[in-house]
C-alpha positions in Angstrom: 0.0 0.0 0.0 1.4 3.4 -0.9 1.7 6.4 1.4 -1.1 8.1 -0.5 -3.4 5.1 -0.1 -2.4 4.7 3.7 -3.3 8.3 4.2 -6.6 7.9 2.4 -7.4 4.7 4.2 -6.7 6.2 7.6 -8.9 9.3 6.8 -11.8 7.2 5.5 -11.6 5.0 8.6 -11.6 8.0 10.8 -14.6 9.7 9.2 -16.5 6.4 9.3 -15.7 6.0 12.9 -16.7 9.5 13.8 -20.0 9.0 12.1 -20.8 5.7 13.8 -19.8 7.1 17.1 -22.0 10.1 16.6 -25.0 7.9 15.9 -24.4 5.8 19.0 -24.0 8.8 21.2 -27.2 10.3 19.8 -29.2 7.2 20.4 -27.8 7.0 23.9 -28.5 10.6 24.6 -32.2 10.2 23.5 -32.9 7.7 26.2 -30.9 9.4 29.0 -32.8 12.6 29.4 -29.7 14.4 30.4 -29.8 16.7 27.3 -32.3 17.5 24.6 -31.8 16.1 21.0 -30.1 19.3 19.8 -27.4 18.9 22.7 -28.9 21.7 24.8 -29.6 21.2 28.6 -33.1 20.8 30.0 -33.0 24.5 31.3 -32.2 25.8 27.9 -28.5 26.4 28.6 -25.8 24.8 26.4 -22.6 23.3 27.7 -19.8 22.9 25.2 -16.4 21.1 25.6 -13.0 22.7 24.6 -9.6 21.0 24.3 -6.5 22.7 25.6 -3.0 21.6 26.6 -0.6 22.3 29.6 -3.3 24.3 31.3 -1.1 25.3 34.1 1.2 27.2 31.8 -1.1 27.9 28.9 -3.8 30.1 30.6 -5.4 31.3 27.4 -7.8 28.3 27.1 -9.6 28.8 30.5 -9.4 32.6 30.2 -11.2 32.7 26.8 -13.8 30.2 28.2 -14.5 32.2 31.3 -14.7 35.6 29.3 -17.1 34.1 26.7 -19.3 32.8 29.6 -19.5 36.2 31.0 -21.0 37.7 27.9 -22.9 34.6 26.8 -24.7 33.6 30.1 -26.6 30.7 28.6 -23.3 28.9 27.5 -20.9 26.9 29.7 -17.6 25.7 28.5 -15.8 22.8 29.9 -12.0 22.8 29.2 -10.4 19.4 28.7 -6.6 19.1 29.1 -4.6 17.1 26.5 -0.9 16.4 26.5 1.1 19.0 24.6 3.5 16.5 23.2 0.9 14.0 22.0 -1.9 16.4 21.4 -2.7 15.3 17.7 -2.5 11.6 18.6 -4.8 12.0 21.5 -7.3 14.1 19.8 -7.5 11.8 16.7 -8.1 8.9 19.0 -11.0 10.9 20.7 -12.4 11.9 17.2 -12.3 8.2 16.2 -14.2 7.2 19.4 -16.8 10.1 19.0 -15.5 11.7 22.3 -13.7 14.7 20.9 -14.6 18.1 22.4 -16.9 20.5 20.5 -14.2 22.9 20.1 -10.4 21.9 19.7 -7.3 24.0 18.6 -5.2 23.3 15.5 -1.8 23.7 17.1 -0.3 24.5 13.8 -0.8 24.1 10.1 1.1 20.8 9.7 -2.0 18.6 10.0 -4.6 21.0 9.2 -5.2 19.6 5.8 -5.6 16.1 7.3 -8.1 17.2 9.8 -10.0 19.4 7.3 -11.7 16.4 5.6 -15.5 16.1 5.1 -17.1 14.8 8.3 -14.3 15.8 10.7 -14.5 19.6 11.0 -17.5 22.0 10.7 -17.5 24.5 7.9 -16.7 27.9 9.5 -16.9 29.9 6.1 -20.0 32.0 7.2 -18.1 33.0 10.4 -14.9 33.7 8.6 -16.8 35.9 6.1 -17.6 38.4 8.8 -13.8 39.2 9.0 -13.1 39.2 5.3 -12.4 42.9 5.0 -10.6 43.2 8.4 -6.9 43.8 8.0 -6.2 43.1 11.7 -6.6 39.3 11.1 -4.4 38.5 8.2 -3.7 35.0 9.2 -7.3 34.0 8.6 -6.5 33.3 5.1 -4.2 30.5 6.1 -7.2 28.4 6.8 -8.7 28.6 3.4 -9.0 25.2 1.5 -10.8 25.2 -1.8 -12.8 28.2 -0.9 -13.8 27.0 2.5 -12.7 27.7 6.1 -12.5 25.0 8.8 -10.7 26.8 11.5 -10.3 30.4 12.7 -7.1 31.8 14.4 -7.0 33.2 17.9 -3.2 33.2 18.5 -0.4 34.2 16.3 3.2 33.2 16.6 6.1 34.8 14.7 9.8 34.0 15.2 11.8 37.0 16.3 15.4 37.5 17.7 15.5 37.7 21.4 18.5 39.4 22.9 19.9 39.8 26.5 20.5 43.5 26.6 22.4 43.3 30.0 24.9 40.7 28.6 25.4 42.7 25.4 25.8 45.9 27.3 28.5 44.3 29.6 30.2 42.9 26.6 30.2 46.2 24.7 28.2 44.9 21.8 25.4 46.8 20.3 22.0 45.2 20.5 20.2 44.1 17.3 18.6 47.0 15.5 16.2 45.0 13.2 18.4 45.5 10.1 20.7 42.5 10.4 21.3 40.0 7.7 22.4 36.5 8.8 26.0 37.4 7.9 25.8 40.2 10.6 24.4 37.8 13.0 27.3 35.5 12.5 29.9 38.3 12.8 28.3 39.5 16.1 28.2 35.9 17.5 32.0 35.6 16.8 32.4 39.1 18.5 30.5 37.8 21.5 32.5 34.7 21.7 35.5 36.7 22.4 34.0 39.3 24.7 31.6 37.4 26.8 34.3 35.7 29.1 35.8 39.0 30.0 32.4 40.4 30.8 31.8 37.7 33.3 30.0 35.2 31.2 32.6 32.4 31.1 30.2 29.5 30.2 27.8 31.3 28.0 27.4 30.9 24.2 26.7 33.9 22.0 23.5 32.3 20.8 21.2 29.3 21.2 19.6 27.4 18.2 16.7 25.2 19.4 17.2 22.7 16.6 14.6 20.3 18.4 12.3 22.6 16.5 12.3 21.7 12.8 11.4 25.1 11.8 14.8 26.4 12.9 16.1 26.7 10.4 13.9 25.1 7.7 10.9 27.5 8.0 13.3 30.4 8.0 14.7 29.5 4.8 11.3 28.9 3.2 9.9 32.2 4.4 12.9 34.3 3.5 13.5 32.7 0.0 9.9 32.5 -1.2 8.7 35.3 -3.4 5.9 37.7 -2.6 4.0 38.3 0.6 1.2 35.5 0.0 1.3 31.8 0.2 1.8 31.3 -3.6 5.5 31.7 -3.6 5.9 29.6 -0.5 3.7 27.0 -2.1 5.9 27.0 -5.3 9.0 26.2 -3.2 7.7 23.9 -0.5 5.7 21.6 -2.9 8.2 21.7 -5.7 10.0 18.6 -4.5 13.3 20.4 -4.7 14.7 21.5 -1.2 17.9 23.0 -2.3 16.6 26.4 -0.9 17.4 25.1 2.6 21.2 25.0 2.0 22.1 28.6 2.9 20.6 28.2 6.4 22.2 24.8 7.0 25.6 26.2 5.9 25.2 29.0 8.5 24.0 26.7 11.3 26.7 24.1 10.7 29.5 26.9 10.7 28.1 28.2 14.0 28.0 24.9 15.8 31.4 24.0 14.4 32.8 27.3 15.8 31.1 26.6 19.2 29.0 29.8 18.7 26.0 27.8 19.9 25.3 24.3 21.3 25.7 21.6 18.8 22.7 19.7 17.5 23.9 16.5 19.1 24.2 18.1 22.6 20.7 19.8 22.3 19.3 16.4 21.2 21.0 14.2 23.9 20.5 16.5 26.7 17.0 17.7 25.8 18.2 21.2 26.2 15.5 23.9 26.4 15.5 27.5 25.2 14.5 28.6 28.6 17.5 26.8 30.2 19.8 28.7 27.9 18.4 32.1 27.4 16.4 32.4 30.6 19.5 31.5 32.8 21.9 33.8 30.6 23.8 30.9 29.0 23.1 32.4 25.7 23.0 36.1 24.7 20.8 35.8 21.6 17.9 33.4 20.8 15.8 33.0 17.6 12.4 31.9 19.0 8.7 32.5 18.7 6.8 35.5 20.0 4.9 33.0 22.2 8.0 32.9 24.5 7.6 36.5 25.6 4.8 36.0 28.1 6.2 32.9 29.7 9.7 34.6 29.9 8.2 37.5 31.8 6.4 35.2 34.2 9.6 33.2 34.8 11.5 36.3 35.6 8.8 37.3 38.0 8.7 34.0 39.7 12.5 33.5 39.8 12.5 30.7 37.5 14.5 32.8 35.1 17.4 35.3 36.0 16.8 39.0 36.2 18.1 40.8 33.1 16.9 43.3 30.7 15.9 41.9 27.3 14.1 42.8 24.1 13.1 41.4 20.8 14.1 42.4 17.2 13.4 41.4 13.7 14.8 38.1 12.6 18.0 38.5 10.6 17.4 38.2 6.8 18.9 36.1 4.0 18.2 39.1 1.6 19.4 42.4 2.9 16.7 44.1 0.8 13.9 42.8 3.0 15.1 44.6 6.2 12.6 47.4 6.0 9.8 44.7 6.1 11.5 41.8 7.6 10.3 38.3 6.7 9.8 35.7 9.3 7.5 32.7 9.9 4.9 31.5 12.3 1.8 29.5 12.0 -1.2 30.7 13.8 -3.1 28.6 16.3 -6.7 28.3 15.5 -10.0 26.8 16.9 -12.0 24.3 14.8 -15.4 22.7 15.6 -16.3 19.1 15.5 -18.6 18.3 12.6 -20.8 15.8 14.6 -21.6 18.2 17.5 -25.4 18.4 18.0 -27.0 21.5 16.5 -27.3 23.7 19.7 -23.7 22.9 20.8 -22.6 23.4 17.3 -24.1 26.8 17.2 -22.6 27.9 20.5 -19.2 26.4 19.5 -19.1 28.4 16.2 -20.1 31.5 18.1 -17.3 30.9 20.5 -14.7 30.5 17.7 -15.7 33.6 15.9 -15.6 35.6 19.1 -12.3 34.2 20.1 -10.8 35.2 16.7 -12.2 38.8 17.0 -11.2 41.9 18.9 -12.9 40.8 22.3 -11.3 37.5 22.2 -8.0 39.1 21.2 -7.8 41.2 24.4 -8.4 38.2 26.5 -5.7 36.3 24.7 -3.4 39.2 24.9 -3.9 39.6 28.8 -2.6 36.0 29.1 0.7 36.9 27.6 0.0 35.4 24.2 0.1 37.3 21.0 -3.4 37.4 19.6 -4.2 36.6 15.9 -6.3 39.8 15.7 -3.3 42.2 15.7 -5.0 45.6 16.3 -3.2 48.4 18.1 -5.6 48.0 20.8 -4.9 44.3 21.2 -1.2 44.5 21.0 -1.3 47.4 23.5 -3.0 45.0 25.9 -0.4 42.5 25.2 2.5 44.9 26.0 0.8 46.0 29.2 1.8 42.7 30.7 4.3 43.3 33.6 7.7 42.3 32.5 7.5 42.7 28.7 10.0 44.9 27.1 8.7 48.5 26.4 11.2 49.8 24.0 9.8 50.9 20.5 11.6 48.2 18.5 10.1 45.4 20.7 6.6 46.9 20.6 6.5 47.4 16.8 8.4 44.4 15.4 5.4 42.2 15.0 3.4 44.9 13.1 6.3 45.6 10.6 7.2 42.0 9.9 5.9 39.9 7.1 4.8 36.7 8.7 4.7 33.6 6.4 3.4 30.1 7.0 5.6 27.6 8.8 3.6 24.8 7.2 2.0 25.6 3.8 -1.3 23.8 3.6 -1.7 20.9 1.3 -2.3 17.2 0.9 1.6 16.6 1.0 2.4 18.9 4.0 2.7 16.2 6.6 4.8 13.9 4.5 7.0 16.7 3.4 7.6 17.8 7.0 8.3 14.3 8.1 11.0 13.7 5.5 12.6 17.1 6.0 12.7 16.4 9.7 14.7 13.2 9.2 16.9 15.1 6.8 17.6 17.9 9.4 18.6 15.3 12.0 21.2 13.8 9.5 22.5 17.2 8.5 23.0 18.8 11.8 24.2 15.6 13.5 26.7 15.6 10.6 26.0 12.0 9.7 25.2 12.9 6.2 26.1 15.7 3.9 23.6 18.3 3.3 23.4 17.5 -0.3 22.8 13.8 0.4 20.3 14.3 3.0 18.2 16.7 1.0 18.5 14.5 -2.1 17.2 11.5 -0.2 14.2 13.6 1.2 13.4 15.0 -2.2 13.3 11.4 -3.7 11.0 10.1 -1.0 8.7 13.1 -1.3 8.4 13.1 -5.1 7.8 9.3 -5.0 4.7 9.7 -2.8 2.8 11.2 -5.6 1.2 13.8 -3.3 2.8 16.9 -4.9 0.6 19.2 -6.8 0.1 17.9 -10.4 1.0 14.3 -9.5 -2.4 13.1 -8.2 -4.0 10.6 -10.5 -0.7 9.8 -12.2 
């Protein structure tokens, strides 16, 4: 059986299982008397369930649920905790068993196409249409598949360059000003390597590359080498079957680990090093990382789990110096979807919640928890930066608005297969067990042979 047939078989089985489970649940509910046939409660209220993960450190789920209940008194939201690491696996199992929540997040776009199959996700096109002309929610377009929308974003991630101003000042090195190319980044890291020990940071590295994340450096290379601001240029590269565009970033990262400007990939992998343990404890002066780390870093400094130092964020360095005015970065939104088999009253309430969470009111709630909302109005971002401990300099406050944010995972039938193959290639390249050329050639061959790339279907 080919990979294409396997994916199709799993998807067909999942949809069939969901339909069967929904019928069983409906028949059981009719005799229980606990809810009405439409899923509403006997008193006319509606209780919907919502998935989340790591609720102790990701407060936005409960905060959004509580705020929605305050303005929608007939709706109750029960938040169900899933494992952050095994979220997709657990959710798919619950979908198959007919036990999935009414509302559940799409953590990123990698598996969105797989989820967005008939019978799994409810169509949210009408809800999305209300924001069609609203420029504050640009990431909404990332969820469009064949003219329909099956999820709406509530949170936005964009990768930025974090810097420890305290360390840089002590070393006598200027902080990033948002105009760096990657060559500048390399030069500054070399300068820091020679100056940090004398500044009192004998065991610190100039920077930290969290290469446990495949996107660092793969999504950087894709975003900064695709043409145009939209998804078309990205798709042309990502679904081409030729992954030579990754080579410049791998050359840079290999050079930097070989010069001990950052921890090596093998060390990061074997010791399960975290970005917090490096940047948060001043073992690295620089850090390319998602904007979602800003709130947790502020909280960790307040609690004492991170050192006390002054920090900020700047635009990610660029492969093309002509883009520094509008720097290009990457980041998938996080969105909410609705289970297609939810009873009518629960589905109506779930859709209302998802549309609300994606808009200006939901954005302010998300921002208060220390996460960047997908609805990036000045008001919403102002609420975000009002959080105690976040940097207040102009560059840090404006970098998100001036950056061009491209997808980490372009959406298509082949997305998951491509990312899986490129993940294996990254491991081979950065562990230096295969040359970059050989690893990418192997990945390309495997991806092309799936027959999933655009134009290959049916051949």
